[in-house]
C-alpha positions in Angstrom: 203.1 267.3 41.7 199.6 266.5 43.2 198.4 263.1 44.2 194.6 262.2 44.3 193.1 259.2 46.0 189.2 258.5 45.7 187.2 256.5 48.1 183.6 255.8 49.0 182.2 254.0 46.0 180.3 250.9 46.2 177.1 249.0 45.4 173.8 250.8 46.4 170.1 250.4 45.6 168.2 253.0 43.7 167.1 255.8 45.8 170.0 255.3 48.0 173.0 257.7 48.9 176.9 257.6 48.8 179.5 260.1 49.7 182.6 260.0 47.6 185.9 261.4 48.9 189.1 262.4 47.2 192.1 263.2 49.3 194.7 265.5 47.9 198.4 265.7 48.7 201.5 267.1 47.5 201.5 270.7 46.0 197.9 271.3 46.9 198.3 275.0 47.1 198.6 275.2 43.3 195.0 273.7 42.9 192.3 276.2 42.1 189.5 274.0 40.6 188.5 270.5 41.6 185.9 268.4 39.7 184.2 264.9 39.6 183.9 263.1 36.4 182.3 259.7 35.7 182.7 257.2 32.9 180.1 254.4 32.3 180.9 251.4 30.3 181.0 252.2 26.7 180.7 255.9 27.2 182.9 258.9 27.1 184.0 260.5 30.4 181.7 263.3 31.4 181.9 266.1 33.8 179.7 265.7 37.0 180.5 268.8 39.1 183.0 271.5 39.8 183.9 273.6 42.7 186.5 276.5 42.2 188.7 278.3 44.7 188.6 280.9 45.9 184.8 281.6 46.3 183.6 278.0 46.3 181.3 278.5 43.3 179.9 275.3 41.9 178.2 274.0 38.8 176.8 270.6 38.0 175.7 268.5 35.0 172.0 268.8 34.4 171.6 265.0 35.0 172.7 265.4 38.7 171.3 268.7 39.7 169.4 268.7 43.0 170.8 265.2 43.8 174.4 265.6 44.0 176.5 268.1 46.0 180.1 268.8 45.7 182.1 270.3 48.5 185.6 270.8 49.5 187.4 270.9 53.1 190.5 272.9 52.6 191.6 271.9 56.2 191.5 268.3 55.3 192.6 268.7 51.7 189.6 266.7 50.7 187.0 266.8 48.1 183.6 265.3 48.5 180.7 264.2 46.4 177.4 263.7 48.1 175.1 261.6 46.0 171.5 261.1 46.9 168.5 259.6 45.2 170.9 257.6 43.0 169.6 255.9 39.7 170.9 253.1 37.7 172.2 255.6 35.2 174.6 257.0 37.7 176.5 253.7 37.6 180.1 254.5 36.4 183.7 255.0 37.7 183.9 258.2 39.3 187.2 260.2 38.9 188.5 263.2 40.8 190.3 265.8 39.0 192.4 268.7 40.2 193.6 271.7 38.2 196.5 273.8 39.0 199.7 274.2 36.8 198.3 271.1 35.1 195.5 268.8 35.5 195.7 265.8 37.8 193.5 262.8 38.1 192.8 260.1 40.6 192.5 256.4 39.9 188.8 256.3 40.2 186.2 254.5 42.4 183.4 252.3 41.2 179.8 253.3 41.9 177.0 250.7 41.1 173.4 251.5 41.4 171.4 248.4 41.2 168.5 246.4 43.0 
């Protein structure tokens, strides 16, 4: 089993920045891919960014390329999402996902971009 706990969401003005964290515990050695997803009201959950192990290769949704950065600190068992130049359309609940023998999800953290 793997437990994931997100944090770092909040209210930010357009153009601002936030850093989300996802702390992993449990059978973390089984994890080889971690991702951030988001779900806006009335919309389906969508993939934002993924980072793979080993190697650390990443990929991003077109809508966030150049603004968001996904990183992983293996020593701290924590996944991050640095979000810069935030836009109102980035407003959503952001979820952390880990894939090992099965997929695990966190509970989500709300990000609201509004003036």
